[in-house]
ZANUVEX-824575 format. One line per 5 residues: for each residue x, y, z of N, C-alpha, C. Coordinates in nm, 3 decimals. Atoms other than C-alpha are relative to their C-alpha. Layout:
X:Y:Z:X:Y:Z:X:Y:Z; ...
//
This chain:
0.094:-0.130:0.049:-0.021:-0.019:-0.028:0.127:0.125:0.027; -0.050:-0.106:-0.025:0.292:0.257:0.125:0.068:0.008:-0.164; -0.043:-0.001:0.126:0.430:0.176:-0.242:-0.100:0.085:-0.115; 0.078:-0.075:0.064:0.129:0.303:-0.393:-0.073:0.154:-0.016; -0.027:-0.115:-0.062:0.119:0.600:-0.179:0.094:0.117:-0.041
-0.188:-0.103:-0.010:0.454:0.722:-0.264:0.066:0.032:-0.108; -0.067:-0.013:0.181:0.610:0.867:-0.606:0.137:0.001:0.065; -0.156:-0.040:-0.014:1.014:0.865:-0.626:0.042:0.122:-0.014; -0.118:-0.114:0.008:1.263:1.138:-0.625:0.054:0.013:-0.089; -0.097:0.063:0.074:1.449:1.249:-0.885:0.120:0.107:0.056
-0.142:-0.112:0.025:1.769:1.506:-0.954:-0.081:0.165:0.048; 0.004:-0.137:-0.007:1.710:1.897:-0.889:-0.017:0.052:-0.161; -0.018:-0.043:0.090:1.819:1.915:-1.219:-0.006:-0.119:-0.145; 0.015:0.121:0.087:1.670:1.658:-1.561:0.093:0.050:-0.083; -0.098:-0.044:0.118:1.964:1.654:-1.839:-0.069:-0.099:-0.104
0.051:0.060:0.118:1.765:1.510:-2.175:-0.046:0.080:-0.032; 0.072:-0.078:0.152:1.607:1.578:-2.487:-0.148:-0.031:0.028; 0.136:0.018:0.015:1.256:1.603:-2.573:-0.047:-0.123:-0.073; 0.052:0.143:0.058:1.106:1.309:-2.669:0.007:0.033:-0.189; -0.059:-0.006:0.181:1.265:1.233:-3.071:-0.136:-0.044:-0.071
0.103:-0.001:0.096:0.932:1.094:-3.177:-0.133:0.074:0.039; 0.136:-0.084:-0.005:0.599:1.293:-3.043:-0.068:-0.095:0.027; 0.114:0.035:0.040:0.421:1.023:-3.040:-0.022:-0.039:0.196; 0.075:0.090:-0.138:0.220:0.977:-2.740:-0.109:-0.061:-0.027; -0.062:0.050:-0.120:0.140:0.750:-2.564:0.093:-0.080:-0.058
-0.091:0.123:0.018:0.488:0.603:-2.575:-0.053:-0.176:-0.075; 0.036:0.201:0.005:0.387:0.232:-2.738:0.113:-0.089:0.099; -0.032:0.094:-0.089:0.468:-0.011:-2.531:0.071:-0.092:-0.111; -0.089:0.069:0.094:0.748:-0.212:-2.695:0.007:-0.193:0.079; -0.002:0.161:0.008:0.715:-0.590:-2.765:0.112:-0.061:-0.026
-0.066:0.069:-0.020:0.965:-0.819:-2.755:-0.017:-0.134:-0.156; -0.021:0.111:0.051:1.093:-1.169:-2.980:-0.026:-0.067:0.119; -0.023:0.158:-0.122:1.133:-1.404:-2.684:0.008:0.088:0.156; -0.017:0.037:-0.151:1.112:-1.412:-2.300:0.157:0.035:0.060; -0.109:0.055:-0.098:1.456:-1.379:-2.157:0.009:-0.087:0.126
-0.047:0.118:-0.089:1.581:-1.624:-1.893:-0.010:0.139:0.196; -0.020:-0.071:-0.102:1.523:-1.436:-1.536:0.106:-0.038:0.094; -0.171:0.007:-0.117:1.828:-1.342:-1.300:-0.044:-0.105:0.130; 0.038:0.106:-0.106:1.835:-1.603:-0.986:-0.008:0.089:0.095; 0.009:-0.129:-0.163:1.888:-1.259:-0.769:-0.141:0.071:0.021
0.100:-0.046:-0.043:1.541:-1.186:-0.832:-0.121:-0.141:0.116; 0.082:0.139:-0.082:1.313:-1.408:-0.595:-0.141:0.108:0.047; 0.172:0.001:-0.034:0.933:-1.390:-0.510:0.018:-0.011:0.148; 0.059:0.013:-0.132:0.775:-1.362:-0.192:-0.078:-0.138:0.013; 0.131:0.067:0.068:0.496:-1.550:-0.330:0.002:-0.085:-0.151
-0.009:0.082:0.172:0.528:-1.789:-0.597:-0.023:0.030:-0.124; 0.143:-0.074:0.156:0.409:-1.672:-0.958:-0.023:-0.173:-0.034; 0.111:0.143:0.049:0.128:-1.924:-1.054:0.005:-0.139:0.023; -0.048:0.134:-0.127:0.218:-2.216:-0.787:-0.025:-0.148:-0.071; 0.085:0.137:0.000:-0.067:-2.453:-0.941:-0.001:0.039:-0.214
0.034:-0.050:0.115:-0.051:-2.280:-1.337:0.050:-0.162:-0.072; 0.009:0.108:0.119:-0.091:-2.561:-1.643:0.001:0.027:-0.158; 0.007:-0.013:0.156:-0.108:-2.573:-2.010:-0.092:0.070:-0.020; 0.152:-0.018:0.052:-0.411:-2.468:-2.190:0.007:-0.021:-0.065; 0.099:0.118:0.072:-0.638:-2.692:-2.277:-0.052:0.027:-0.144
0.019:-0.020:0.171:-0.688:-2.769:-2.650:-0.173:-0.069:-0.001; 0.148:0.012:-0.054:-1.117:-2.728:-2.588:-0.086:-0.074:-0.174; 0.041:0.059:0.094:-1.350:-2.962:-2.861:-0.082:0.123:-0.041; 0.059:-0.134:0.051:-1.471:-2.710:-3.126:-0.159:-0.001:0.035; 0.086:-0.004:-0.044:-1.817:-2.810:-3.042:-0.060:0.035:0.194
0.005:-0.076:-0.128:-1.785:-2.714:-2.690:-0.042:0.157:0.018; 0.008:-0.164:-0.059:-1.940:-2.392:-2.508:-0.021:0.022:0.120; -0.060:0.032:-0.049:-1.807:-2.263:-2.306:-0.012:0.168:0.056; 0.027:-0.186:-0.103:-1.867:-1.942:-1.993:0.131:0.084:0.018; -0.103:-0.077:-0.086:-1.674:-1.692:-1.940:-0.061:0.089:0.092
0.065:-0.116:-0.151:-1.640:-1.491:-1.595:0.094:0.092:0.000; -0.106:-0.156:-0.007:-1.502:-1.162:-1.572:0.046:-0.062:0.205; -0.056:0.031:-0.115:-1.297:-1.223:-1.239:0.026:0.149:0.049; -0.115:-0.091:-0.087:-1.188:-0.937:-0.963:-0.033:0.015:0.122; 0.006:0.039:-0.136:-1.090:-0.926:-0.586:0.117:0.135:0.021
-0.133:-0.124:-0.046:-0.862:-0.641:-0.409:0.131:-0.072:-0.013; -0.157:0.055:0.005:-0.516:-0.680:-0.472:0.069:-0.066:0.162; -0.027:0.038:-0.021:-0.370:-0.898:-0.276:-0.116:-0.086:0.144; 0.151:0.053:-0.038:-0.698:-1.036:-0.077:0.009:-0.106:0.082; -0.020:0.100:-0.044:-0.562:-1.359:0.015:0.073:0.032:0.104
-0.016:-0.003:-0.118:-0.395:-1.206:0.283:-0.046:0.142:0.060; 0.064:-0.162:-0.071:-0.539:-0.850:0.362:-0.093:0.005:-0.019; 0.163:0.046:0.051:-0.894:-0.957:0.269:0.006:0.142:-0.085; 0.060:-0.077:0.085:-1.104:-0.648:0.177:0.065:0.168:0.017; -0.085:-0.115:-0.012:-0.819:-0.376:0.284:0.011:0.116:-0.070
-0.003:-0.024:0.142:-0.745:-0.270:-0.057:-0.154:0.020:-0.132; 0.126:-0.031:0.128:-1.080:-0.287:-0.222:-0.093:0.112:0.041; 0.131:-0.120:-0.040:-1.229:-0.011:-0.002:0.103:0.133:-0.081; -0.013:-0.119:0.115:-0.974:0.230:-0.208:0.038:-0.044:-0.103; 0.016:-0.023:0.181:-1.049:0.084:-0.519:0.100:-0.109:-0.062
-0.086:0.009:0.084:-0.714:-0.100:-0.572:-0.050:-0.175:-0.059; 0.079:0.161:0.048:-0.856:-0.468:-0.756:0.079:-0.058:-0.122; -0.070:0.104:0.103:-0.707:-0.749:-0.946:-0.064:-0.070:-0.092; 0.104:0.053:0.101:-0.867:-0.860:-1.242:0.079:-0.142:-0.009; -0.023:0.167:0.076:-0.870:-1.243:-1.418:-0.115:-0.002:-0.074
0.118:0.050:0.094:-1.112:-1.397:-1.635:-0.015:-0.147:0.014; 0.092:0.110:-0.048:-1.313:-1.718:-1.563:-0.023:-0.061:-0.147; 0.064:0.095:0.109:-1.380:-2.021:-1.796:-0.051:-0.113:0.057; 0.054:0.138:-0.041:-1.604:-2.311:-1.746:-0.104:-0.080:-0.138; 0.004:0.065:0.107:-1.643:-2.611:-1.997:-0.153:-0.016:0.011
0.142:0.063:-0.068:-2.004:-2.684:-2.041:0.016:-0.227:-0.068; -0.027:0.134:0.023:-1.879:-3.057:-2.202:0.113:-0.115:0.115; -0.076:0.086:-0.070:-1.662:-3.143:-1.939:0.010:0.041:0.183; 0.015:-0.060:-0.147:-1.763:-2.903:-1.676:0.116:-0.005:0.120; -0.125:-0.073:-0.053:-1.462:-2.781:-1.582:0.039:0.138:-0.015
0.031:-0.115:0.006:-1.388:-2.469:-1.428:0.199:0.046:-0.075; -0.149:0.016:0.055:-1.028:-2.296:-1.557:0.011:0.180:0.048; -0.012:-0.172:-0.029:-0.881:-1.912:-1.420:0.137:0.042:-0.030; -0.102:-0.150:0.046:-0.650:-1.658:-1.654:0.051:0.141:0.048; -0.047:-0.167:-0.001:-0.443:-1.382:-1.551:0.143:-0.013:-0.037
-0.100:-0.081:0.028:-0.158:-1.148:-1.561:0.043:0.017:0.112; -0.056:-0.127:-0.146:0.080:-1.028:-1.258:0.157:-0.020:-0.027; -0.092:0.014:-0.026:0.409:-0.996:-1.159:0.051:-0.134:0.045; -0.106:0.138:0.029:0.715:-1.283:-1.180:0.015:0.024:0.170; -0.072:-0.066:-0.086:0.830:-1.089:-0.881:-0.042:0.145:0.109
0.032:-0.119:-0.038:0.628:-0.891:-0.694:-0.059:0.144:-0.005; 0.045:-0.153:0.054:0.432:-0.501:-0.744:0.132:0.067:0.059; -0.121:-0.067:-0.038:0.747:-0.374:-0.556:0.087:-0.013:-0.081; -0.127:0.048:0.096:0.995:-0.551:-0.759:-0.033:0.083:-0.154; 0.017:-0.061:0.128:0.815:-0.410:-1.074:0.049:0.138:-0.024
-0.008:-0.231:-0.059:0.794:-0.035:-0.954:0.110:0.018:0.026; -0.142:0.004:-0.006:1.139:-0.030:-0.855:0.066:-0.055:0.077; -0.112:0.124:-0.010:1.490:-0.178:-0.847:0.063:0.049:0.087; -0.086:-0.034:-0.155:1.734:-0.229:-0.625:0.150:0.015:-0.065; -0.119:-0.058:0.060:2.031:-0.086:-0.602:0.160:-0.103:0.094
-0.056:0.083:-0.027:2.284:-0.315:-0.603:0.206:-0.016:-0.014; -0.184:-0.075:-0.008:2.691:-0.294:-0.478:0.099:-0.067:-0.077; -0.103:0.052:0.100:2.923:-0.322:-0.744:-0.058:0.015:-0.174; 0.090:-0.088:0.110:2.617:-0.207:-1.011:-0.043:0.124:-0.018; 0.058:-0.150:0.003:2.624:0.142:-1.134:-0.175:-0.015:-0.044
0.132:-0.065:0.035:2.280:0.089:-1.299:-0.071:-0.092:0.072; 0.054:0.049:-0.139:1.998:0.033:-1.096:-0.062:-0.169:-0.077; 0.064:0.152:0.008:1.847:-0.387:-1.111:-0.070:-0.051:-0.039; 0.171:0.017:0.032:1.505:-0.452:-1.236:-0.007:-0.138:0.016; 0.038:0.129:-0.005:1.304:-0.762:-1.165:-0.145:0.013:-0.040
0.136:-0.069:-0.022:0.991:-0.639:-1.298:-0.013:-0.062:-0.122; 0.092:0.062:0.118:0.900:-0.919:-1.609:-0.140:-0.030:0.131; 0.105:0.064:-0.067:0.544:-1.023:-1.527:-0.092:-0.070:-0.155; 0.086:0.135:0.097:0.343:-1.332:-1.719:-0.125:-0.038:-0.010; 0.115:0.077:-0.013:0.049:-1.488:-1.795:-0.018:-0.169:0.109
-0.017:0.111:-0.078:-0.060:-1.749:-1.560:-0.167:-0.123:-0.020; 0.104:0.092:0.027:-0.333:-2.031:-1.623:-0.020:-0.125:0.104; -0.039:0.056:-0.099:-0.449:-2.261:-1.399:-0.165:-0.106:0.031; 0.158:0.088:-0.005:-0.776:-2.566:-1.356:-0.056:0.077:0.141; 0.072:-0.034:-0.139:-1.032:-2.398:-1.114:-0.037:0.094:0.040
-0.014:-0.149:-0.039:-1.155:-2.083:-1.006:-0.044:-0.025:0.163; 0.059:-0.062:-0.111:-1.178:-1.982:-0.648:-0.126:0.107:0.026; 0.143:-0.047:0.029:-1.529:-1.909:-0.596:0.023:0.054:0.148; -0.006:-0.064:-0.144:-1.452:-1.788:-0.236:0.102:0.116:0.003; -0.102:-0.129:-0.022:-1.173:-1.540:-0.330:-0.031:0.116:-0.092
0.027:-0.126:0.098:-1.333:-1.372:-0.612:-0.153:0.077:0.064; 0.173:-0.019:-0.024:-1.708:-1.350:-0.476:0.018:0.072:0.167; 0.027:-0.061:-0.220:-1.592:-1.267:-0.038:0.007:0.203:-0.082; -0.055:-0.130:0.039:-1.465:-0.933:-0.162:-0.027:0.043:-0.164; 0.039:-0.040:0.112:-1.532:-0.896:-0.524:-0.057:-0.011:-0.136
0.089:-0.015:0.111:-1.698:-0.997:-0.854:0.080:-0.103:-0.067; 0.062:0.136:0.058:-1.778:-1.336:-1.016:-0.057:0.032:-0.079; 0.125:-0.030:0.046:-1.981:-1.252:-1.307:0.014:-0.071:-0.174; 0.033:-0.023:0.099:-2.094:-1.402:-1.633:-0.033:0.091:-0.080; 0.018:-0.164:0.102:-1.999:-1.172:-1.938:-0.003:-0.045:-0.165
0.040:-0.006:0.064:-2.007:-1.380:-2.224:0.030:-0.160:-0.038; 0.000:0.185:0.051:-2.044:-1.793:-2.422:0.069:0.001:-0.110; -0.064:-0.020:0.138:-1.808:-1.891:-2.681:0.037:-0.100:-0.043; 0.025:0.148:0.056:-1.759:-2.189:-2.875:0.153:-0.050:-0.004; -0.026:0.056:-0.045:-1.517:-2.443:-2.817:0.184:0.101:-0.088
-0.122:-0.053:0.061:-1.255:-2.313:-3.111:0.034:0.164:-0.014; -0.014:-0.109:0.030:-1.296:-1.985:-3.067:0.126:-0.015:0.125; -0.077:-0.006:-0.102:-1.113:-2.046:-2.699:0.094:-0.031:-0.064; -0.115:0.047:0.075:-0.854:-2.268:-2.932:0.095:0.148:-0.071; -0.065:-0.140:0.089:-0.750:-1.919:-3.085:0.025:0.067:0.105
-0.062:-0.110:-0.105:-0.785:-1.692:-2.801:0.140:-0.068:0.055; -0.152:0.040:-0.012:-0.529:-1.973:-2.665:0.140:0.057:-0.060; -0.123:-0.026:0.080:-0.276:-1.916:-2.962:0.049:0.123:0.033; -0.066:-0.115:0.032:-0.299:-1.551:-2.944:0.099:0.034:0.154; -0.054:0.006:-0.093:-0.207:-1.621:-2.550:0.121:0.014:0.008
-0.102:0.075:0.043:0.078:-1.776:-2.619:0.071:0.118:-0.078; -0.065:-0.130:0.079:0.199:-1.459:-2.887:-0.037:0.126:0.148; 0.031:-0.134:-0.102:0.101:-1.206:-2.621:0.090:-0.013:0.094; -0.097:0.010:-0.139:0.283:-1.361:-2.307:0.129:0.017:-0.042; -0.104:-0.002:-0.021:0.574:-1.426:-2.477:0.113:0.139:-0.098
-0.064:-0.156:0.080:0.624:-1.033:-2.690:-0.001:0.059:0.150; 0.013:-0.128:-0.119:0.498:-0.838:-2.346:0.027:-0.059:0.069; -0.086:0.074:-0.132:0.670:-0.954:-2.085:0.084:0.122:0.090; -0.002:-0.072:-0.047:0.735:-0.646:-1.904:-0.092:0.099:0.097; 0.134:-0.105:-0.058:0.506:-0.484:-1.631:0.002:0.137:0.002
0.008:-0.120:0.055:0.438:-0.117:-1.653:-0.073:0.035:0.129; 0.109:-0.017:-0.091:0.291:0.005:-1.298:-0.116:0.114:-0.031; 0.068:-0.133:-0.007:0.225:0.371:-1.385:-0.112:0.038:-0.151; 0.039:-0.071:0.159:0.002:0.533:-1.646:-0.012:0.135:0.063; -0.088:-0.106:-0.021:0.155:0.906:-1.703:-0.102:0.088:-0.053
0.069:-0.075:0.065:-0.105:1.172:-1.811:0.007:0.211:0.031; -0.029:-0.194:0.033:-0.102:1.586:-1.904:-0.111:0.058:0.213; 0.098:-0.088:-0.158:-0.387:1.658:-1.581:-0.119:-0.166:-0.014; 0.071:0.109:-0.044:-0.684:1.482:-1.454:-0.128:0.043:-0.101; 0.055:-0.001:0.116:-0.877:1.564:-1.749:-0.044:-0.161:-0.079
-0.011:0.109:0.132:-1.041:1.290:-1.948:0.060:-0.044:-0.104; -0.068:0.023:0.100:-0.932:1.406:-2.231:0.126:0.049:-0.038; -0.143:0.008:0.034:-0.606:1.496:-2.157:0.104:-0.077:-0.077; -0.095:0.069:0.064:-0.284:1.359:-2.312:0.080:-0.069:0.067; -0.069:0.111:-0.057:-0.154:1.026:-2.204:0.108:0.022:-0.006
-0.153:0.036:0.024:0.227:1.024:-2.184:0.052:-0.177:0.014; -0.028:0.098:-0.008:0.248:0.680:-2.095:-0.095:-0.098:0.086; 0.142:0.004:-0.008:-0.038:0.412:-2.041:0.081:-0.164:0.119; -0.062:0.132:-0.026:0.081:0.085:-1.807:-0.089:-0.127:-0.054; 0.027:0.099:0.111:0.069:-0.263:-1.933:0.024:-0.110:0.190
0.024:0.051:-0.155:-0.045:-0.451:-1.570:-0.126:-0.103:-0.064; 0.114:0.102:0.032:-0.359:-0.716:-1.520:-0.074:0.050:-0.057; 0.112:-0.040:0.067:-0.632:-0.505:-1.607:0.056:0.011:-0.185; 0.007:-0.049:0.130:-0.471:-0.421:-1.950:-0.022:-0.153:-0.082; 0.010:0.137:0.045:-0.415:-0.808:-2.020:-0.164:-0.060:0.001
0.190:-0.013:0.011:-0.827:-0.847:-1.925:-0.013:0.058:-0.118; 0.054:-0.060:0.134:-0.909:-0.594:-2.199:0.038:-0.062:-0.105; -0.060:0.033:0.085:-0.689:-0.713:-2.434:-0.073:-0.162:-0.055; 0.031:0.126:-0.015:-0.820:-1.078:-2.364:-0.194:-0.027:-0.062; 0.196:0.012:0.049:-1.208:-0.982:-2.454:-0.016:0.046:-0.061
0.001:-0.086:0.149:-1.133:-0.726:-2.711:0.057:-0.137:-0.132; 0.014:0.118:0.075:-0.995:-1.090:-2.861:-0.079:-0.048:-0.035; 0.129:0.101:-0.023:-1.272:-1.251:-2.763:-0.124:0.046:-0.109; 0.061:-0.109:0.017:-1.452:-0.959:-2.899:-0.029:0.000:-0.200; -0.008:0.026:0.123:-1.319:-1.009:-3.255:-0.005:-0.122:-0.054
0.032:0.226:0.035:-1.336:-1.427:-3.273:-0.169:0.037:0.010; 0.157:0.077:0.045:-1.733:-1.353:-3.254:-0.022:0.047:0.100; 0.090:-0.008:-0.169:-1.779:-1.313:-2.860:-0.067:0.120:0.035; 0.086:-0.094:-0.008:-2.113:-1.101:-2.816:0.012:-0.002:0.144; -0.015:-0.001:-0.146:-2.076:-0.948:-2.421:-0.121:0.043:0.044
0.110:-0.062:-0.087:-2.346:-0.875:-2.171:0.015:0.133:0.037; -0.085:-0.117:-0.079:-2.380:-0.529:-2.107:-0.042:0.011:0.131; -0.003:-0.033:-0.134:-2.315:-0.521:-1.778:0.124:0.147:0.030; -0.121:-0.090:-0.055:-2.076:-0.232:-1.586:0.105:-0.059:0.003; -0.089:0.058:-0.042:-1.728:-0.284:-1.575:0.126:0.103:0.024
-0.086:-0.104:-0.059:-1.442:-0.089:-1.377:0.119:-0.077:0.004; -0.171:0.020:-0.018:-1.058:-0.078:-1.354:0.051:0.047:0.058; -0.055:-0.093:-0.043:-0.818:0.016:-1.144:0.136:0.038:-0.086; -0.092:-0.070:0.048:-0.541:0.299:-1.246:0.087:0.066:0.073; -0.068:-0.120:-0.127:-0.273:0.431:-1.064:0.135:0.106:-0.113
-0.053:-0.120:0.089:-0.185:0.790:-1.228:0.086:0.086:0.006; -0.100:-0.078:-0.050:0.104:0.989:-1.230:-0.057:0.115:-0.106; 0.018:-0.055:0.021:0.053:1.318:-1.328:0.146:0.112:-0.040; -0.076:-0.028:0.011:0.288:1.516:-1.511:0.001:0.102:-0.140; -0.016:-0.092:0.105:0.457:1.797:-1.762:0.033:-0.053:-0.159
-0.007:0.101:0.132:0.566:1.691:-2.134:0.154:-0.130:0.070; -0.109:0.068:-0.055:0.795:1.410:-2.040:0.148:0.033:-0.049; -0.133:-0.011:0.077:1.203:1.446:-2.127:0.036:-0.146:0.001; -0.060:0.121:0.008:1.385:1.170:-2.246:0.143:-0.003:0.026; -0.100:0.006:-0.017:1.695:1.060:-2.101:0.104:-0.095:-0.031
-0.082:0.120:0.088:1.844:0.751:-2.229:0.006:-0.119:0.018; 0.039:0.212:-0.105:1.892:0.341:-2.159:0.118:0.016:0.101; -0.075:0.024:-0.026:2.096:0.218:-1.946:0.146:0.008:-0.021; -0.149:-0.080:0.090:2.431:0.206:-2.193:0.043:0.166:0.030; -0.037:-0.155:0.051:2.404:0.603:-2.279:0.030:-0.001:0.164
0.052:-0.107:-0.143:2.346:0.709:-1.914:0.131:-0.103:0.110; -0.050:0.085:-0.121:2.539:0.407:-1.712:0.137:-0.048:-0.050; -0.129:0.062:0.090:2.821:0.265:-1.967:0.086:0.089:0.057; -0.119:-0.109:0.048:3.177:0.397:-1.998:-0.014:0.090:-0.091; 0.003:-0.162:0.014:3.071:0.698:-2.181:-0.133:0.067:0.027
0.100:-0.051:-0.120:2.790:0.754:-1.939:-0.033:0.144:0.046; 0.048:-0.104:-0.042:2.633:1.052:-1.809:0.000:0.007:0.167; -0.012:0.014:-0.126:2.778:1.013:-1.417:-0.093:0.089:0.077; 0.042:-0.067:-0.107:2.637:1.297:-1.269:-0.176:-0.053:-0.004; 0.145:0.071:0.002:2.269:1.134:-1.397:0.019:-0.118:-0.004
0.034:0.101:-0.055:2.346:0.863:-1.321:0.015:-0.030:0.134; 0.004:-0.057:-0.144:2.414:0.943:-0.936:-0.134:0.044:0.021; 0.111:-0.065:0.024:2.090:1.103:-1.007:-0.088:-0.102:0.068; 0.186:0.079:0.012:1.858:0.830:-1.093:0.053:-0.132:0.095; 0.004:0.048:-0.070:2.031:0.630:-0.836:-0.041:0.016:0.186
0.060:-0.055:-0.174:1.920:0.850:-0.546:-0.116:-0.027:-0.022; 0.141:0.030:-0.020:1.593:0.823:-0.702:-0.049:-0.065:0.073; 0.056:0.123:-0.049:1.538:0.509:-0.627:0.026:-0.038:0.166; -0.036:0.063:-0.073:1.713:0.472:-0.332:-0.107:0.041:0.144; 0.098:-0.011:-0.092:1.465:0.585:-0.039:-0.140:-0.144:-0.017
0.110:0.100:0.015:1.210:0.271:-0.153:0.107:-0.164:0.020; -0.029:0.078:-0.015:1.521:0.003:-0.091:-0.066:-0.074:0.099; 0.093:0.057:-0.106:1.356:-0.274:0.165:0.076:0.007:0.105; -0.026:0.062:-0.154:1.370:-0.394:0.491:0.078:0.142:0.073; -0.057:-0.096:-0.076:1.415:-0.027:0.650:-0.084:0.012:0.138
0.017:-0.043:-0.100:1.384:0.083:0.978:-0.125:0.090:-0.020; 0.100:-0.083:-0.003:1.073:0.285:1.134:0.068:0.144:-0.030; -0.072:-0.121:0.033:1.305:0.597:1.173:0.026:0.029:-0.156; -0.042:-0.039:0.085:1.472:0.565:0.836:-0.102:-0.008:-0.111; 0.145:0.013:0.110:1.110:0.510:0.631:-0.047:0.163:-0.001
0.060:-0.151:-0.071:1.012:0.863:0.807:0.061:0.076:-0.083; -0.129:-0.106:0.015:1.354:1.023:0.712:-0.016:0.018:-0.180; 0.022:-0.040:0.117:1.291:0.894:0.345:-0.159:0.038:-0.071; 0.170:-0.024:0.013:0.899:0.993:0.340:0.060:0.163:-0.050; 0.011:-0.151:0.001:1.003:1.354:0.370:0.107:0.070:-0.164
-0.126:-0.002:0.137:1.311:1.320:0.062:-0.101:-0.013:-0.114; 0.062:0.028:0.100:1.054:1.206:-0.166:-0.133:0.103:0.002; 0.142:-0.122:-0.011:0.757:1.511:-0.048:0.072:0.089:-0.048; -0.107:-0.056:0.032:1.072:1.712:-0.092:0.008:0.017:-0.169; -0.064:-0.035:0.146:1.183:1.636:-0.433:-0.172:0.017:-0.102
0.073:0.045:0.058:0.855:1.545:-0.585:-0.179:0.110:-0.022; 0.100:-0.128:0.014:0.587:1.770:-0.481:0.053:0.149:0.020; -0.037:-0.161:-0.006:0.780:2.091:-0.361:0.127:-0.006:-0.126; -0.107:-0.031:0.084:1.036:2.027:-0.630:-0.046:-0.021:-0.157; 0.072:0.091:0.132:0.822:1.824:-0.889:0.042:-0.097:-0.078
-0.105:0.079:0.021:1.063:1.603:-0.968:-0.049:-0.163:-0.029; 0.021:0.171:-0.063:1.007:1.202:-1.101:0.064:-0.034:-0.126; -0.108:0.064:0.086:1.236:0.950:-1.258:-0.124:-0.129:-0.049; 0.141:0.071:0.019:0.981:0.716:-1.513:0.156:-0.122:-0.052; -0.055:0.104:0.110:1.151:0.351:-1.634:-0.082:-0.045:-0.074
0.104:0.045:0.105:0.982:0.229:-1.950:0.050:-0.029:-0.121; -0.059:0.034:0.137:1.033:0.066:-2.250:0.235:-0.023:0.035; -0.138:0.022:-0.058:1.417:-0.036:-2.045:0.068:0.143:-0.055; -0.070:-0.108:0.027:1.497:0.325:-2.129:-0.109:0.116:0.173; 0.012:-0.096:-0.109:1.482:0.643:-1.862:-0.042:0.131:-0.025
0.063:-0.113:0.067:1.249:0.939:-1.862:0.007:0.088:0.129; -0.010:-0.049:-0.087:1.234:1.204:-1.659:-0.136:0.095:0.013; 0.136:-0.086:0.039:0.896:1.375:-1.587:-0.043:0.124:0.147; 0.004:-0.165:-0.032:0.856:1.755:-1.454:-0.187:-0.053:-0.018; 0.119:0.042:-0.031:0.549:1.646:-1.222:-0.081:0.148:0.007
0.124:-0.157:-0.038:0.233:1.891:-1.122:-0.109:-0.058:0.068; 0.087:0.000:-0.123:-0.055:1.886:-0.880:-0.118:-0.067:-0.113; 0.007:0.060:-0.138:-0.242:1.649:-0.825:0.105:-0.126:-0.007; -0.135:0.071:-0.016:0.105:1.448:-0.867:-0.074:-0.167:0.011; 0.036:0.090:0.008:-0.075:1.134:-0.802:-0.124:-0.095:0.040
0.159:-0.016:-0.027:-0.424:0.973:-0.786:-0.012:-0.189:-0.082; 0.054:0.135:0.031:-0.584:0.584:-0.819:-0.124:0.022:0.018; 0.125:0.002:0.094:-0.894:0.547:-1.042:-0.078:-0.068:0.002; 0.069:0.084:-0.023:-1.107:0.330:-1.014:-0.092:0.005:-0.129; 0.032:-0.031:0.090:-1.284:0.389:-1.387:-0.089:-0.129:-0.096
0.086:0.116:0.092:-1.550:0.206:-1.602:0.054:0.045:-0.125; -0.081:0.041:0.161:-1.415:0.043:-1.929:-0.100:-0.099:-0.037; 0.066:0.067:0.053:-1.708:-0.082:-2.134:0.067:-0.126:-0.059; -0.009:0.064:0.089:-1.707:-0.404:-2.264:0.014:0.012:-0.117; -0.039:-0.057:0.157:-1.564:-0.460:-2.613:-0.085:-0.062:-0.070
0.105:0.041:0.153:-1.757:-0.511:-2.949:0.089:-0.011:-0.133; -0.061:0.065:0.072:-1.587:-0.711:-3.175:0.001:0.054:-0.166; -0.022:-0.035:0.166:-1.493:-0.676:-3.580:-0.047:-0.086:-0.057; 0.061:0.091:0.073:-1.627:-0.990:-3.627:-0.192:-0.014:0.048; 0.112:0.005:-0.077:-1.978:-1.067:-3.628:-0.052:-0.134:0.084
-0.016:0.105:-0.065:-2.120:-1.343:-3.379:-0.021:-0.138:-0.107; -0.052:0.162:0.059:-2.044:-1.709:-3.422:-0.144:-0.100:0.019; 0.100:0.050:-0.076:-2.399:-1.803:-3.283:-0.002:-0.097:0.087; -0.010:0.104:-0.116:-2.293:-1.955:-3.001:-0.135:0.074:0.124
//
């Protein structure tokens, strides 16, 4: 929760260039393959502990699709974060031929903190990131988990053929979209304001999945669906460079030191006294001096922060309408 309420802090002078592309929001970068994770990256809770391969459904099967939503860390804190509308999203499936249920979701390999902030490792100049995210598919739907403090509701019905085509898309999406991005960054709270960067997290995976199903012919029910976004507010971002150009042999040592200082207040296992000292530093930089560093697409950006600085919203996003006609399911 503290990670969501606090913003990191940056140097007093940002050194960099205005975006050479001038394309907003900056497109999320996809990759040719998923790299192996470094053994240094460790999760407190194992990623996808009961995961399994996505099954091949029979073409004539009729599969119910469920919207699943529950407060983040509900298994540990119950509805605590639900009161702040900080929600995690997933999708459920039920086969009419076999009666089996399945759950599919997308989340961090090494928990939210590691995806949002890096480690400052001794002997390494560049911040070290453990920020991969991935899809998890497993048999069963934990009704108690989703119903107790959240949502479990039927949204559409699809054929086995559509499910199998979706499964192929999930494989592509999972192998090419590999990095978790916590923040949405935009110019102001106005809904029509410029979005500089879009997040890439659990809810965006569910929205992509729904859209894929709609494009395959799924017809969704007319129900309200809301999703959580954590938004930073900034003037036009300033491009700083990548790890090599900043931290390499020919890099900018002043900027490199400033970026390390930026992330230092978020080191783990702090004492209460150390936390409050760092909290004052954060407030000074982000609110009084309007500064923030962002790591996106393996590149660093400087954000000239502006009021209200950070906001958590629970915003309605309608279920999609596809590009194909209904398959008659």
